[in-house]
C-alpha positions as CSV (number, residue, x, y, z in Angstrom):
1,M,12.4,-44.7,3.9
2,L,15.1,-42.3,3.4
3,G,14.3,-41.0,6.9
4,A,14.2,-44.6,8.7
5,I,17.6,-45.3,6.6
6,A,19.5,-42.2,7.4
7,G,18.6,-42.9,10.9
8,D,20.4,-46.3,10.8
9,I,23.4,-44.8,8.9
10,I,23.8,-42.0,11.6
11,G,22.9,-44.1,14.5
12,S,25.2,-47.1,13.1
13,F,28.3,-45.6,14.9
14,Y,26.8,-45.1,18.7
15,E,24.6,-48.5,18.3
16,F,26.5,-50.1,20.9
17,T,27.9,-47.4,22.9
18,E,26.8,-45.6,26.3
19,Q,26.0,-42.4,24.4
20,K,23.6,-40.0,26.4
21,R,24.3,-36.6,25.1
22,Y,21.9,-34.8,22.6
23,A,24.8,-33.2,21.1
24,F,26.9,-35.6,18.8
25,E,28.6,-35.9,15.5
26,L,26.0,-36.5,12.9
27,L,28.2,-38.7,10.3
28,P,31.4,-39.5,12.2
29,Q,34.1,-41.9,10.4
30,G,32.8,-45.0,10.7
31,S,29.2,-44.6,10.1
32,R,27.8,-47.6,7.8
33,F,24.6,-49.0,6.8
34,T,23.1,-51.7,8.6
35,D,21.3,-54.9,8.1
36,D,18.1,-52.6,9.4
37,S,18.7,-50.6,6.2
38,V,19.1,-53.3,3.8
39,M,15.8,-55.4,5.1
40,R,13.9,-51.9,4.6
41,L,15.5,-51.6,0.9
42,L,14.5,-55.0,0.2
43,L,10.8,-54.8,1.9
44,W,10.5,-51.5,-0.3
45,L,11.6,-53.6,-3.1
46,I,9.2,-56.1,-2.9
47,G,6.4,-53.8,-2.2
48,W,7.0,-52.0,-5.6
49,L,7.5,-55.2,-7.6
50,I,3.6,-56.5,-6.1
51,M,2.3,-53.2,-6.8
52,M,3.9,-53.1,-10.5
53,R,2.6,-56.7,-11.2
54,T,0.3,-56.8,-13.9
55,D,-2.3,-59.8,-14.4
């Protein structure tokens, strides 16, 4: 989960650019969380709430 969110944040700066190099700055200024990060957290929370539910 953390790796997926970190990948979203790292890739957010390069998402709409023609980045072809493997050597790039890991967290340039302007990196931010994305809607994908929010959805992953929401799905994790829903799964956790379902698992914690007691009948």
